[in-house]
N, C-alpha and C positions, 0 to 999 in steps of 0.2 A: 504495499499498499502507498502511498504518498504521501507523508504526515506534513500539516498545513496549523495554522494557530487558527483558534477561533474566539470570534470578538460579539460581545452583542451588548450594548446598550436597554436602560431601563429608565421611565416617565413616568409621572404621572397627569393625567388631566388635568387644567386646572386654565384659571383664568386672573388677570391681570386684579388685581382686588385690595393694593395697597394705595388706601388714597391720601398718605403722607407722603409718598415718594413723587417725584418729579413726573411721571409715567400718566399720574392721575388725570394730569391735565389732560391725555388722547380721551379718558372715558368720557370730560364735557370738556369736550372740543365747540361746541355751540354755543355752548352756557357763559356767564358769569362765573368765576370762581373767587372766592373774598375770605377772609379768615373766619368771621363774625356778621351775622346777620344784622343789619343795624333797622329795628322799626320805626325808623325816624323815616327810612329811603324806604324808595317804593321802588325794590328790584325788583324787576322781572326775569324768569330761566336764571335763578342764581344755587350755585352751591360752596354751602357754608362748610370751611373743612375743619373747622374746632367743635362746631357741634354737629356736624357730620348730617343735615341736615340740607336736603336740596328741594329747593320754593321754585313754584310757577312764581309765585308771586300775587297782589291781588287779582282778582279776574271778577268780572261780570256773572252773577247767582242767574243766568238766563236759560239753563242746561245746555248754553252748546261745549261740545267738547273743544279744551284746548289740552294739542301735545308737544312733546319735549323728547326727541332724540338722544339715546342715552347709548355709548361704543362697549360691546363687552367683547374685549380682545382674549388672547390665545398665544400667548406669549412661550408656549412648548411645542415641541417635533412630534405630540400626536396629535391626532384630532378628541375633541371635546365635546359633551352634547349638556347644554345649559340648561337647568331649567327655570323659569323667569314667573315669578310671581308678588301680586298686591299679598300682603297678610295685615290687618287688624292690630291696632298696638294696645291690645289689650284685649279682654273678656265681656267687654260690658256692652249692652245694646248702643251707644253710642260709640265707643269704638268699631261697631261692625258698621253702624251706619256711616261714620267718616269715612272709613275704606272705604265701601262702596264707590266714592266718589271717583276714584283713579282706577285705571285698565291698564292691561298689558294686552287687548284681543291682539288673535291671531299668530303670537309672538309668544305661547308660554313655552315653546323650547327649540330652541336654538343652536343650529350643528353647527360647529366651529371646525377647519381646518386647519393646520399645525402651523403659526406663526403671522395666522388670518384675525381676521375678525366681524362682527358682523353686530348690523346696531337694532334696538329695540326701542318704540315708541312707545312710550310711556302716556298717561293720559290722563288727563283730570275734568272731571263736568260736575262745579256747583250747583247745588239745586236749591240752596238757598244761606242768607248771609251770617256766613261762621266761620270758623278757623279747622281744616280736617285734619286729618293727619292719619299716615298709615306705612307700611313699611316696605322697602321696594327688597327684593329677595329677587338672588339668582343663584342658584345650587350646582355645582357639575356632580353629573353623576360620575361614579366610581371615583373621584375628587377623595382621595383621604389624606394629603396637605393641609394642614389647617389655612394651612398661609395661602391659597391656593383656591379651596374651594366653596366659599362663600364671598 
């Protein structure tokens, strides 16, 4: 027989999730990024790093949907499948009602090839005069590295 060496490399599926790194600018490439939200200013489509809040800003409560495009980035050598959803911030009826104002219709599952990205459109449709809250969650299937799974 002819002897030869074998080589292989392992990699865990994942997405870019470090919101403190310089690369996080790519996630919010169409939005403003600030350190903190300023309640005295009406900022539209802004991500606040310190608070880890993405704000649509003040939107008219007329039932019309506004949306923003966020970028999911696969920095790894293997493809990944990302499940995207909106979760309420708590179990109360108000939390559930508040979360219903947000959506990711049609983009619940993203298949992202190696070293590529996909966009997700997050929508907001306020129905009443109030402040709405929810959690955006993107989870990688079979991703077990806490740094790149969510």
